[in-house]
C-alpha positions in Angstrom: 112.0 10.3 -49.0 112.8 8.5 -52.1 116.1 8.2 -53.5 115.5 10.8 -56.3 111.7 11.4 -55.8 109.0 13.9 -55.0 106.8 14.2 -51.9 103.1 15.1 -51.5 101.8 18.6 -52.5 99.6 19.5 -49.5 99.6 23.3 -48.8 100.1 24.6 -45.4 97.5 27.1 -44.0 98.4 30.7 -44.3 100.4 31.9 -41.2 100.9 35.3 -39.7 103.3 37.7 -41.9 106.6 38.8 -40.3 106.4 42.0 -38.4 110.1 42.6 -38.1 112.9 41.2 -36.1 115.0 42.8 -33.3 118.4 42.2 -35.0 120.1 43.0 -38.3 119.6 40.1 -40.9 122.0 39.9 -43.8 121.1 39.5 -46.7 117.6 38.7 -45.3 115.9 36.7 -42.6 114.9 33.4 -44.5 112.4 30.7 -43.5 115.3 28.7 -41.8 119.0 29.4 -41.4 121.3 26.5 -42.3 123.6 25.4 -39.4 125.5 22.0 -39.7 124.2 21.1 -43.2 126.7 18.6 -44.8 124.8 15.5 -45.7 121.4 14.0 -45.8 121.8 12.9 -42.1 123.9 16.0 -40.9 121.3 18.5 -41.7 120.4 21.0 -38.9 118.7 24.3 -39.2 117.5 27.3 -37.2 113.8 27.6 -37.7 112.8 31.2 -38.4 109.2 31.9 -39.3 108.6 35.4 -38.1 112.2 35.5 -36.8 113.9 33.4 -34.1 117.4 34.4 -32.4 120.0 31.5 -32.0 118.9 31.1 -28.5 115.0 31.3 -28.9 114.2 27.9 -30.3 116.1 24.5 -30.7 117.7 23.7 -33.9 116.0 21.1 -35.9 116.8 18.3 -38.4 115.5 19.2 -41.9 112.3 17.4 -41.3 111.5 19.4 -38.1 112.6 17.1 -35.4 114.6 18.7 -32.5 118.5 18.1 -32.8 119.4 19.3 -29.2 122.5 21.7 -29.6 123.1 24.0 -26.6 125.4 26.8 -25.7 126.2 28.7 -22.7 128.8 31.6 -21.8 129.8 32.9 -18.5 131.1 36.5 -18.3 132.4 37.6 -15.0 130.5 34.7 -13.4 127.2 35.6 -15.0 125.8 32.8 -17.1 124.0 33.4 -20.5 122.6 31.0 -23.0 123.5 31.6 -26.7 122.4 28.5 -28.5 119.3 26.5 -28.2 116.4 26.7 -25.8 117.4 24.8 -22.8 115.6 24.5 -19.4 117.5 24.0 -16.5 115.2 24.2 -13.4 118.0 24.0 -10.7 119.7 27.2 -11.8 119.1 30.6 -13.3 120.7 32.2 -16.3 120.3 35.0 -18.7 119.5 35.1 -22.5 122.2 36.6 -24.5 120.6 39.2 -26.9 121.2 38.7 -30.6 122.4 41.7 -32.4 122.8 40.3 -36.0 122.5 37.2 -38.1 124.2 36.6 -41.5 124.3 33.8 -44.0 126.7 33.3 -46.8 127.1 30.2 -49.2 129.1 28.4 -46.4 128.5 30.1 -43.0 126.0 31.3 -40.8 127.2 34.0 -38.3 125.5 35.4 -35.3 126.6 38.1 -32.9 124.9 38.0 -29.4 125.5 40.5 -26.5 126.2 38.7 -23.2 126.4 41.7 -20.7 129.8 43.6 -21.5 131.0 40.9 -23.9 129.9 40.4 -27.7 129.9 36.7 -28.7 130.4 35.8 -32.4 129.2 32.3 -33.3 130.1 31.1 -36.6 128.6 27.8 -38.0 130.7 26.8 -41.2 129.6 23.9 -43.3 132.4 23.7 -45.8 131.7 23.6 -49.5 134.7 22.0 -51.1 133.5 20.9 -54.5 136.9 20.6 -56.1 138.4 18.5 -53.3 136.6 15.1 -53.3 138.1 14.1 -49.8 137.0 17.2 -48.1 133.7 17.6 -49.8 132.8 14.1 -48.6 133.6 14.6 -44.9 130.2 14.9 -43.2 131.3 17.4 -40.4 130.7 21.1 -39.7 132.5 23.6 -37.4 131.1 26.0 -34.7 133.5 28.6 -33.8 132.9 30.8 -30.8 134.8 34.0 -30.1 134.4 36.8 -27.5 135.2 40.5 -27.4 134.5 43.2 -24.7 132.4 46.0 -25.7 133.5 48.4 -22.9 137.4 47.9 -23.6 137.9 46.3 -20.3 139.0 42.8 -19.2 136.4 40.2 -18.4 136.5 36.6 -17.5 134.8 34.3 -20.1 134.0 30.6 -20.4 132.3 29.0 -23.1 130.2 25.6 -23.1 128.3 23.6 -25.8 126.6 20.2 -26.0 124.7 18.0 -28.4 122.0 15.5 -27.3 121.6 11.9 -28.4 118.7 13.2 -30.8 121.4 13.5 -33.4 121.5 9.8 -34.1 117.8 8.7 -34.6 114.3 9.5 -35.7 112.8 7.6 -32.8 113.6 9.1 -29.3 112.3 6.1 -27.5 115.4 4.0 -28.8 118.4 3.2 -26.6 121.7 4.8 -27.2 125.2 4.3 -25.8 128.3 6.6 -26.0 131.9 6.9 -25.3 134.3 10.0 -24.6 137.8 9.7 -25.8 141.0 11.7 -26.0 143.0 11.0 -29.2 146.1 13.1 -29.5 145.1 16.6 -28.9 141.4 16.0 -29.6 138.6 15.5 -27.2 135.5 13.7 -28.7 132.2 12.5 -27.6 130.7 9.6 -29.7 127.2 8.4 -29.5 125.0 5.7 -31.4 122.0 3.7 -31.1 122.6 0.4 -29.2 120.7 -1.7 -31.8 121.5 -0.3 -35.3 119.7 -1.0 -38.7 122.3 -0.8 -41.5 120.6 1.3 -44.4 117.6 1.9 -42.2 115.8 5.2 -41.7 113.1 6.4 -39.3 111.5 9.8 -40.2 114.3 10.3 -42.7 116.9 10.0 -39.9 119.6 7.2 -40.4 119.3 4.3 -37.9 123.1 3.5 -37.9 126.4 5.1 -37.7 127.6 7.5 -34.9 127.4 11.3 -34.0 130.7 12.9 -32.9 131.1 16.2 -31.0 134.8 17.4 -30.6 137.0 20.1 -29.6 140.7 20.7 -29.2 141.8 19.2 -25.7 143.6 22.4 -24.5 144.6 23.0 -20.8 141.4 25.0 -20.5 139.0 22.2 -21.8 136.6 20.2 -19.6 134.1 17.6 -20.5 131.0 15.8 -19.1 128.2 13.4 -20.3 124.9 12.9 -18.5 121.5 14.2 -18.1 121.0 17.5 -19.9 119.8 19.4 -16.8 122.8 18.0 -14.8 125.6 18.8 -17.2 124.2 22.3 -18.1 123.8 23.1 -14.4 127.4 22.1 -13.8 128.7 24.5 -16.2 126.2 27.4 -15.3 127.2 27.1 -11.6 130.9 26.5 -11.8 132.0 27.7 -15.3 133.6 24.4 -16.1 132.6 20.7 -16.3 133.5 17.8 -14.1 135.3 15.5 -16.4 132.8 12.8 -15.5 131.1 10.1 -17.5 127.6 9.0 -17.3 127.6 5.1 -18.1 123.8 4.6 -17.7 122.9 4.1 -21.2 119.3 4.6 -21.9 116.7 5.9 -24.4 117.3 9.1 -26.0 114.2 10.7 -24.1 115.2 9.2 -20.9 116.8 12.0 -18.9 118.0 13.4 -22.4 121.7 12.3 -22.3 123.8 15.1 -23.6 127.6 15.3 -24.3 129.2 18.7 -23.1 132.5 20.4 -23.8 133.7 23.6 -22.3 136.7 26.0 -22.5 138.0 28.8 -20.2 139.0 31.8 -22.4 140.6 33.5 -19.4 140.6 37.1 -19.4 139.2 38.7 -22.6 139.3 42.3 -23.8 139.9 42.2 -27.7 138.5 39.5 -29.9 139.5 36.2 -28.3 141.0 33.3 -30.5 137.9 31.2 -31.5 136.7 28.1 -29.5 136.2 25.6 -32.2 133.7 22.7 -31.9 133.1 20.0 -34.8 130.0 18.0 -35.2 129.5 15.2 -37.5 127.8 11.9 -38.4 129.6 9.0 -39.9 128.3 5.7 -41.0 129.9 2.8 -42.9 128.9 1.5 -45.5 127.0 4.5 -46.8 124.8 3.2 -49.5 123.7 -0.1 -51.1 123.8 0.0 -54.9 122.5 -2.6 -57.6 125.2 -3.7 -60.0 125.0 -5.9 -63.0 123.2 -9.2 -62.5 121.4 -7.9 -59.7 124.3 -8.1 -57.1 124.2 -5.6 -54.4 127.4 -3.5 -53.7 128.2 -1.7 -50.6 129.5 1.9 -51.1 131.7 3.9 -48.6 132.1 7.6 -48.3 135.0 9.1 -50.5 137.0 10.4 -47.6 137.5 6.9 -45.9 140.2 6.2 -48.6 142.2 9.0 -47.0 141.6 8.2 -43.3 141.9 4.9 -41.4 139.8 6.0 -38.5 137.2 8.5 -37.5 139.5 9.9 -34.9 142.0 10.7 -37.8 139.3 12.4 -39.7 138.3 14.6 -36.8 141.8 15.5 -35.9 142.5 16.6 -39.6 139.1 18.6 -39.8 139.7 20.5 -36.7 143.2 21.1 -37.5 142.2 22.5 -40.7 139.8 25.2 -39.4 141.7 28.3 -40.2 142.5 27.1 -43.7 139.0 25.9 -44.3 137.6 29.2 -43.1 139.9 31.0 -45.5 138.7 28.8 -48.5 135.3 29.3 -47.4 135.6 33.1 -47.5 137.0 32.9 -51.0 134.3 30.8 -52.2 131.6 33.0 -50.6 133.2 36.0 -52.2 133.2 34.5 -55.6 129.5 33.4 -55.3 128.6 36.8 -54.0 130.4 38.6 -56.8 128.9 36.4 -59.5 125.4 36.4 -58.3 125.3 40.1 -57.4 126.1 40.8 -61.0 122.5 39.6 -61.6 120.9 41.3 -58.6 121.1 41.6 -54.9 118.0 39.5 -54.5 119.6 36.8 -56.7 122.8 36.7 -54.6 120.7 36.0 -51.3 118.7 33.3 -53.0 121.9 31.6 -54.3 123.7 31.8 -51.0 120.9 30.3 -49.2 120.5 27.5 -51.8 124.1 26.1 -52.0 124.4 24.2 -48.6 120.9 22.9 -49.0 121.6 21.5 -52.4 125.0 19.9 -51.8 124.0 18.8 -48.3 121.7 16.3 -49.9 124.6 14.5 -51.8 127.1 11.9 -50.7 130.2 11.2 -52.8 131.0 7.4 -52.6 133.5 4.9 -53.9 133.6 1.1 -53.9 136.2 -1.5 -52.9 138.2 -3.9 -55.0 138.1 -7.6 -54.5 141.2 -7.2 -52.2 139.2 -4.7 -50.0 141.1 -1.8 -51.1 139.3 1.4 -51.9 138.9 2.1 -55.6 139.0 5.8 -56.0 138.6 5.4 -59.9 134.8 4.3 -59.2 133.1 7.5 -58.0 129.4 7.9 -57.8 127.5 10.7 -56.3 124.1 9.8 -54.8 121.5 12.4 -54.0 118.6 12.1 -51.6 115.8 14.0 -53.3 114.6 14.3 -57.0 117.1 14.1 -59.8 115.5 15.8 -62.9 117.7 17.9 -65.2 118.2 20.5 -65.0 116.8 20.8 -61.4 120.1 20.1 -59.6 122.4 20.5 -62.7 123.2 24.2 -62.3 124.9 23.8 -58.9 127.3 21.1 -60.3 128.0 23.0 -63.6 128.8 26.1 -61.6 130.8 24.6 -58.6 132.5 21.5 -60.3 131.0 19.8 -63.3 132.8 16.7 -62.4 130.2 16.3 -59.5 127.4 16.0 -62.2 129.2 13.3 -64.1 129.5 11.3 -60.8 125.8 11.9 -60.4 124.9 10.5 -63.9 127.2 7.6 -63.6 125.1 5.7 -61.1 122.1 6.2 -63.4 123.9 5.3 -66.7 125.7 2.2 -65.2 122.3 0.7 -63.8 120.5 1.2 -67.2 123.5 -0.1 -69.1 123.3 -3.2 -67.3 120.2 -4.0 -68.8 118.1 -4.6 -65.6 115.6 -1.7 -66.3 113.0 -3.1 -68.8 111.5 0.1 -70.4 112.9 1.9 -73.4 112.8 5.2 -71.7 115.1 6.4 -69.0 114.3 5.5 -65.4 112.9 7.9 -62.9 115.1 7.2 -59.9 117.4 4.6 -58.5 115.3 3.4 -55.7 112.4 4.1 -53.3 114.3 4.1 -49.9 117.3 6.0 -49.4 120.2 4.9 -48.8 119.2 1.8 -50.7 119.8 2.4 -54.5 118.3 -0.9 -55.8 116.7 0.3 -59.0 113.5 -0.7 -60.5 114.0 -4.1 -62.2 110.3 -4.5 -62.4 109.9 -1.2 -64.4 107.1 0.1 -62.2 108.9 3.4 -61.1 107.1 6.6 -61.5 107.2 6.8 -65.3 108.3 10.1 -66.6 109.2 8.9 -70.2 109.7 12.3 -72.1 110.9 14.1 -69.0 113.7 11.8 -67.9 114.8 10.7 -71.4 115.3 14.2 -72.2 116.9 15.0 -68.9 119.6 12.4 -69.4 120.6 13.4 -72.8 120.6 17.1 -71.8 122.7 16.5 -68.6 125.2 14.3 -70.6 125.8 16.9 -73.2 125.9 19.9 -70.7 128.8 18.1 -68.8 130.7 17.4 -72.1 130.3 21.0 -73.2 131.4 22.4 -70.0 134.5 20.2 -69.7 135.5 18.7 -73.0 135.2 15.2 -71.6 133.4 13.1 -73.9 133.9 9.8 -71.9 130.1 9.3 -70.9 129.0 10.2 -74.6 131.3 7.5 -75.9 130.7 5.0 -73.4 127.0 5.2 -73.2 126.2 6.4 -76.8 123.8 3.4 -77.4 121.8 4.1 -74.4 121.6 7.9 -75.2 120.6 7.0 -78.7 117.9 4.7 -77.4 116.3 7.4 -75.3 116.6 9.8 -78.2 114.7 7.3 -80.5 111.9 7.4 -77.8 111.9 11.2 -77.8 111.6 11.3 -81.6 108.5 8.9 -81.3 106.8 10.9 -78.4 108.0 14.4 -78.0 106.3 16.3 -80.7 102.9 15.2 -79.5 103.6 13.9 -76.0 101.3 11.1 -75.0 99.2 11.4 -71.7 101.9 11.3 -69.0 103.3 13.1 -66.0 106.2 15.5 -66.2 108.6 16.5 -63.5 105.7 18.4 -61.9 104.0 15.1 -61.2 101.9 16.6 -58.2 100.1 18.5 -60.9 98.9 15.1 -62.5 99.1 13.7 -66.0 98.2 15.5 -69.1 98.4 14.8 -72.9 100.0 17.2 -75.4 102.1 19.2 -72.9 103.5 22.2 -74.6 106.5 22.5 -72.0 107.2 18.8 -71.9 107.4 18.8 -75.8 110.1 21.5 -75.3 112.1 19.1 -73.1 112.0 16.4 -75.7 112.9 18.4 -78.6 115.8 19.9 -76.8 116.9 16.4 -76.0 116.8 15.4 -79.7 118.8 18.5 -80.6 121.3 17.6 -77.9 121.8 14.1 -79.3 122.5 15.7 -82.6 125.3 17.6 -80.9 126.5 14.5 -79.2 126.8 12.5 -82.4 128.8 15.3 -83.8 131.1 15.4 -80.9 131.8 11.8 -80.9 132.5 11.5 -84.6 129.3 10.8 -86.5 128.3 14.2 -87.9 125.9 12.7 -90.5 123.6 11.3 -87.7 124.2 14.4 -85.7 122.9 16.5 -88.5 120.0 14.3 -88.9 118.8 14.6 -85.4 119.4 18.2 -85.4 117.2 18.5 -88.5 114.5 16.6 -86.9 114.5 18.9 -83.8 114.3 22.0 -85.9 111.4 20.5 -88.0 109.7 19.6 -84.7 110.0 23.3 -83.4 108.3 24.5 -86.6 105.4 22.1 -86.2 105.4 22.6 -82.2 104.9 26.4 -82.8 101.7 25.7 -84.6 100.4 23.2 -82.1 101.3 25.3 -79.0 100.0 28.7 -80.2 97.1 30.2 -78.5 94.3 31.5 -80.7 93.1 34.1 -77.9 96.5 35.7 -76.9 100.1 36.0 -77.6 101.2 33.1 -75.5 102.0 29.4 -75.5 99.4 27.0 -74.1 99.7 24.7 -71.4 98.5 21.8 -73.8 97.8 21.8 -77.4 94.4 23.2 -78.3 93.4 24.8 -75.0 93.9 28.3 -75.9 92.9 29.8 -72.5 95.6 27.7 -70.8 99.4 28.8 -70.3 102.4 28.0 -68.0 106.0 28.6 -67.3 107.9 27.3 -70.2 110.8 26.7 -68.0 112.3 23.9 -70.2 113.6 26.6 -72.8 116.5 26.9 -70.3 117.9 23.7 -71.9 118.0 25.4 -75.3 119.8 28.4 -73.8 122.2 26.4 -71.7 123.4 24.0 -74.6 123.3 27.0 -77.1 121.2 24.9 -79.5 119.2 27.9 -80.8 116.4 25.6 -81.7 113.5 28.0 -80.6 113.1 31.3 -82.3 113.6 34.7 -80.4 110.1 35.6 -80.9 108.9 32.7 -78.6 111.1 34.1 -75.9 109.9 37.5 -76.4 106.3 36.4 -76.4 106.5 34.5 -73.3 108.4 37.3 -71.4 105.7 39.8 -72.3 102.9 37.4 -71.1 104.7 36.8 -67.6 105.0 40.5 -67.1 101.3 40.9 -66.9 100.5 37.6 -65.0 102.5 37.8 -61.8 100.8 37.5 -58.4 102.2 38.8 -55.0 104.6 35.9 -54.8 105.3 35.4 -58.5 104.0 33.7 -61.7 101.9 30.5 -61.4 103.3 27.4 -62.6 100.3 27.1 -65.0 96.6 27.7 -65.1 95.5 24.6 -63.4 96.5 26.2 -60.0 97.9 29.3 -58.4 101.0 27.6 -57.0 104.4 27.8 -58.5 107.9 26.3 -58.0 111.0 28.4 -57.0 113.3 26.4 -59.3 111.0 26.9 -62.4 110.7 30.6 -61.8 114.5 31.0 -61.7 114.8 28.8 -64.7 112.4 31.1 -66.5 114.3 34.1 -65.3 117.4 32.7 -67.0 116.0 33.2 -70.5 113.4 35.9 -70.3 114.3 38.9 -72.5 113.9 41.8 -70.2 115.6 42.5 -66.8 112.3 43.8 -65.6 110.7 40.3 -65.8 113.9 38.6 -64.7 113.9 40.6 -61.5 110.0 40.0 -60.9 110.6 36.2 -61.1 113.8 36.4 -58.9 112.4 38.9 -56.5 109.3 36.7 -56.0 111.3 33.8 -54.9 113.3 36.0 -52.5 110.2 37.7 -51.0 108.4 34.4 -50.4 111.3 32.6 -48.7 111.7 35.7 -46.4 108.0 36.6 -45.8 107.8 35.0 -42.2 105.1 32.5 -42.9 107.3 29.5 -42.9 109.9 27.9 -40.6 111.7 25.3 -42.4 114.5 24.9 -45.0 114.0 26.5 -48.3 110.8 25.1 -49.8 110.1 24.9 -53.6 106.4 24.7 -54.1 104.2 27.4 -52.8 100.9 29.3 -53.6 101.6 32.7 -55.4 98.6 34.5 -53.9 98.8 33.3 -50.2 102.3 32.3 -49.9 101.3 28.8 -48.3 103.8 26.2 -48.9 103.5 22.5 -49.8 104.1 20.0 -47.2 107.1 17.9 -47.9 108.6 20.4 -50.5 111.4 21.5 -48.2 115.2 21.1 -47.8 115.2 19.5 -51.3 118.4 19.6 -53.5 116.3 21.1 -56.4 117.3 24.4 -55.0 120.5 23.8 -56.9 118.7 24.7 -59.9 118.5 28.4 -58.4 122.2 28.7 -59.9 120.7 28.5 -63.4 121.6 32.2 -64.3 125.1 31.5 -63.4 125.7 28.9 -66.0 123.8 30.1 -69.0 
């Protein structure tokens, strides 16, 4: 995937609709349930389709490759599998029966029945937007607790492992591993034997290490070895052998796994949770182009706080109870805020947050002395960066993250290395290499990206009162605005953010983006002390709106056209969100009312099409449109369509964003993308 890019738009064939699941799903059963989702390379999900229990299928990386994660429990000597789909031919075991699943903004919680004991499995991927150290730690928790359902005492042991599949996108490559006890923590570490710094295969990183850890209590045992051997050891004996396999080999050669087990003793009421942590750490994290074409290595922010990965893991595991309390507080706030819109909206937002933030990485550089420079923070994002696609999640959770995201783009373009007069589309074609486009041949979206940058900069300043970006990069912002003045009212033949739809001249919705950008620059000049220039740009934007209304009006119905002069065409005018967000009030109320009425009569089974060229739509643009429509009825149709689609049982991958409104078929490649951060749009207008 590109650093800030789009994939192809091939539609998957229609699958069988969901017929119901055998457990309670709260708030609904999505296409995939996020598990350990903390970074572009720690992104593991439970695929659902028509419904899959935690122990029906293997968890997968966001691309669909298996990330082996297994779990067993023994109750009074009887073994049950509760996580993954392991096959251990030498022993027999039962399947725990899933009773419920639930996801929140930070957690996925499963309850499974293992004979007379209920097992609660909580996978917590912390969302810590206001704590840069904690937000940058690429680790997740799995907590497992047991409680008797018959009020009697039962002997309980719990086991879990990860496989070497967590470290590469090529299972034929050789890995090695170690197991260590540091203080009170037991840790397995595994990595490729031959690493490629900044390399990827199938979107997996090809360097760094995966870590699986747990507190080293008196009840803890460990083992490394072939999957069938390590799992059989626990299923047979209820504990591991404390032995290490030193036969380093390919990932798929007798599948090396890294097992940890705990004896909970006699359990009646809910036991203290057994806590595991899983993570992936690499150093350096990214390569970034700076002035003069030099390349800078950047490190994850948390490394300023910890001298070793062992110290990170110890701190992370020791923080579990506090992290869970903070997560519950965050979840409750999101639930309350989003539920004030609608129940469907609360579910969509909760499903979106880990996915959006899990595509980001907070980085810092080093000084000439080798010390970490915490005053130099850039947030990188694997996936498309187009305002306001990801913007709402940052404006809602911590606007400073949005500033850090913009900084990398501003700094590169201010260096003068990008030759075009409009804004660059992305920072590079191969994550985690942010090498820019000094040849100027990036995917050109001139009006789109120029408008995005101006709008994003103002939205941050309005939210925080921090004018530093506006002052530092005023010349660059003005340069882009001059381009918008020249090319927004009647946009030349070009692509917009919806590049998969192809190029088109005179795009009505693209003109909105440009006009909003001009109006935004008017506000920027006023904020930084040039009210005369500000008033000039505001006047230009307002005059453009008057002319635009004539160009964009259909002669055959009360609606805006897709492109000027084609009266039978129309589309989602999602760029009006910028006018509402920034409170510019450039576009008259009649435009909003007219479009609202039009969408009310043009919705298909899964929502309103993006435009008249196709029957597909995008989840983020429907939510953006929902943020400004003038009736709750149409708002709820748009939101409900997104919720209905992601829970319809046709799809078994992380939240997609491009799909057909009639069949529900989804576009290949449009999954697990951070654009779902835009689903928080109604929380920031």
